[in-house]
VMD Tcl script that draws the C-alpha trace (Angstrom):
set ca {
  {-157.32 121.35 -136.13}
  {-156.85 121.91 -139.86}
  {-158.71 118.70 -140.66}
  {-161.67 119.66 -138.49}
  {-161.95 123.10 -140.11}
  {-161.56 121.62 -143.61}
  {-164.20 119.00 -142.87}
  {-166.68 121.66 -141.77}
  {-165.91 123.86 -144.78}
  {-166.31 121.03 -147.28}
  {-169.63 120.00 -145.75}
  {-170.74 123.63 -146.11}
  {-169.84 123.47 -149.81}
  {-172.23 120.57 -150.24}
  {-174.98 122.44 -148.32}
  {-174.41 125.67 -150.29}
  {-175.61 123.94 -153.45}
  {-179.15 124.25 -152.11}
  {-178.89 128.06 -151.88}
  {-176.92 128.82 -155.05}
  {-178.67 127.70 -158.21}
  {-175.77 127.87 -160.69}
  {-173.24 126.16 -158.43}
  {-172.03 122.77 -159.64}
  {-173.30 119.74 -157.75}
  {-170.64 118.46 -155.39}
  {-170.21 115.66 -152.90}
  {-167.91 115.23 -149.93}
  {-167.16 111.74 -148.65}
  {-164.47 110.02 -146.65}
  {-164.35 107.11 -149.12}
  {-163.18 107.58 -152.72}
  {-165.85 107.97 -155.42}
  {-166.65 105.03 -157.69}
  {-164.88 106.69 -160.64}
  {-161.49 106.19 -158.94}
  {-161.85 102.39 -158.73}
  {-160.63 102.17 -162.34}
  {-157.32 103.68 -161.12}
  {-156.95 101.21 -158.23}
  {-158.12 103.60 -155.51}
  {-160.81 101.79 -153.57}
  {-160.24 102.82 -149.96}
  {-159.15 105.89 -148.04}
  {-155.49 105.70 -147.06}
  {-154.97 108.47 -144.54}
  {-156.41 111.45 -146.38}
  {-159.25 113.60 -145.10}
  {-161.68 112.66 -147.86}
  {-162.72 113.27 -151.43}
  {-164.53 116.26 -152.90}
  {-166.23 115.64 -156.25}
  {-167.62 118.32 -158.53}
  {-170.00 117.55 -161.37}
  {-169.30 119.84 -164.32}
  {-172.39 120.31 -166.49}
  {-172.74 121.54 -170.08}
  {-174.02 124.89 -168.83}
  {-170.74 125.43 -166.99}
  {-168.74 124.93 -170.19}
  {-170.68 127.06 -172.66}
  {-169.05 129.74 -174.85}
  {-165.41 129.43 -173.88}
  {-165.79 128.97 -170.13}
  {-163.71 125.78 -170.17}
  {-160.48 127.54 -169.19}
  {-162.16 129.42 -166.33}
  {-163.72 126.23 -164.97}
  {-160.39 124.39 -165.20}
  {-158.61 127.24 -163.40}
  {-161.16 127.27 -160.58}
  {-160.91 123.50 -160.10}
  {-157.10 123.58 -160.15}
  {-156.94 126.30 -157.50}
  {-159.60 124.76 -155.21}
  {-157.00 123.20 -152.91}
  {-155.18 126.53 -152.54}
  {-158.53 128.23 -151.90}
  {-159.32 125.71 -149.17}
  {-155.89 126.08 -147.52}
  {-156.20 129.87 -147.54}
  {-159.58 129.78 -145.84}
  {-158.39 127.26 -143.26}
  {-155.55 129.62 -142.29}
  {-157.91 132.60 -142.19}
  {-160.34 130.68 -139.99}
  {-157.58 129.72 -137.57}
  {-156.38 133.31 -137.43}
  {-159.93 134.50 -136.73}
  {-160.37 131.92 -133.96}
  {-157.06 132.92 -132.35}
  {-157.88 136.62 -132.45}
  {-161.24 135.93 -130.81}
  {-159.53 133.84 -128.12}
  {-156.98 136.58 -127.45}
  {-159.76 139.17 -127.19}
  {-161.66 136.92 -124.79}
  {-158.56 136.48 -122.59}
  {-158.07 140.26 -122.44}
  {-161.70 140.68 -121.32}
  {-161.33 137.97 -118.67}
  {-158.13 139.58 -117.34}
  {-160.02 142.88 -117.01}
  {-162.75 141.10 -115.02}
  {-160.14 139.51 -112.75}
  {-158.41 142.84 -112.18}
  {-161.72 144.45 -111.18}
  {-162.37 141.63 -108.73}
  {-159.19 142.20 -106.71}
  {-159.79 143.13 -103.09}
  {-157.96 146.30 -102.02}
  {-155.33 145.90 -99.32}
  {-157.04 147.04 -96.10}
  {-153.83 147.04 -93.99}
  {-152.16 149.64 -96.16}
  {-151.54 153.04 -94.59}
  {-153.22 155.91 -96.36}
  {-152.57 159.62 -96.28}
  {-155.05 162.41 -96.09}
  {-154.93 165.50 -98.27}
  {-153.06 167.29 -95.46}
  {-150.37 164.58 -95.42}
  {-151.36 162.85 -92.18}
  {-151.27 159.06 -92.15}
  {-153.90 156.84 -90.68}
  {-154.56 153.12 -90.47}
  {-157.88 151.69 -91.32}
  {-159.26 149.46 -88.58}
  {-161.12 146.38 -89.66}
}
mol new
graphics top color blue
foreach p $ca { graphics top sphere $p radius 0.5 }
foreach p [lrange $ca 0 end-1] q [lrange $ca 1 end] { graphics top cylinder $p $q radius 0.2 }
display resetview
């Protein structure tokens, strides 16, 4: 479940580039990027995939280097946090839906017609069907 949510979120990161002008270009692929071949990583060995960010000169102007490095270092934590929040949101929606369905089922119960009832004066009577 975590991998599915992460996959959707990372694809949304790539799509968000179109809407946010100052966002760094990024790619999300299952196979490692070509830059990692120099380190002997040429195929995916059991991980979800690879997210690559292109850092441009405009992102590093006037002392922003430390901020950019901090954001990139905490990206994995950011992703894990949002995966957990998404799962919590899905579970709360499922619990709410179950409560609503239980209410519908309770309203659909047929009353017991063989049950003896009493009038306001205390007399009992049986309902004939």
